[in-house]
N, C-alpha and C positions, 0 to 999 in steps of 0.2 A: 573373239574369247578363245583362248588357248588354256587350257588346263593340263598341266604338269605331273606327273607323279614319281616321282624316285622310289627306288627301292634297292636292297642289296645291301645294305648298312649292318653293322654288328660289333661285335667283339671280334680282335683277332692278335694273336702275339707278334711282338716284333718280329721282323722278316717274313709275315705271311703275307698272303694274298687276298684282295677282294675285287668284285666286280661289280660296279655300281649301274644302275639302268634307270633308264626316264622315259617314259611313255607318254606321249603325246595326245590330245585329243582336242575336237573342236576345228581343226584348222592343221593342214599339212605343214611340216616343219623344212619341206624342202627347201625353201628360199632362207630359210633363217640361219643365221649364226647363231650355233647351237655352243653353251659352255657350261662348264661346271665350275661352280666358287664353292668356297668352303668360310666358316666362322668357326674360330676356337672361342672358347670362354672369357671374356674380357678382352677379346681384341675385334678389330674392325673385319667386316668381310673381304677375304681377298678371292682373285680370279686365279683359278688355277689350270686350267685349260680351256680352250676354244676350238672349234672346227667349223670352217664356211661350209657354204652351199658346196662349193667346188673339191671339197675334201682338205682345203690346207687347215693346219694343225698348229697350234703355238701353245707354248706350255710356260709356266712360272719357273724359274730355275731351280727351285728347289725340289722339284717333280721330275725333272730333264731325266729321260733313261729309265724312269722306274714308271711311271703312268704314262696310259695310251688310251687318248680319248678317239671316238669311233661314231659313225651314225648309220642307220639302215633307213634309208627314206621311204622303202617299201612297207616298213612297219611301224613308220614315224617315230621311233627311237633313236636316244643316243645313249652309249655306255661310256663309264669311265673304267678300265682296267687299273688296277693299283695292286704294283708288286715290291716287294723288299720294304713293305711298311714301316714306318717309325714311329715312336709315340708323340713326336712332332705333327704327325700326321691325323693326329687326334682332333675332330670337329665335326659339326653338322657340315653335310655337303648337300648342295642347293644345284638344281638344273635352272637353265636359263634359255629362254629362246627369245631371239632379238630379231625382228623384222625390220626396225628402223628406228631412229632415235627417239621416238614417241614410243611406239608399241614393242614392249618388252614384258615377258612373261615368267613367273618365277612357280618354281615346286615348292612344296612345305617342308623340304629337307629330309634328310635320312642322315643319323648319327652313325659315325665311325670311330671305333676307340681301338687305339693299339695300346696293348698293356700285357705284360706279362703275368 
């Protein structure tokens, strides 16, 4: 079993930055594909960014060039640096650890609100 706890969300003005962090416990994340997802009110949850165990990253087009996903396997954490935030980035952001098609774990989410 893996427990994931997100932190770092909050209220930020358009153009601002936030750094989300996800701390894992119960199992090391070294072999997992780690991902950040988000869900805005009335919308489906969408994939934002992923990072493989080897460090390869992928992003949804809407955040490319603005968001950066990273991982620290020694600390069992994954982060999402979000720059140039836009109101449309407002959502609850979730961390996910994927070890296989069967074993996937989610955090409880952290709210990000981009508003002036």
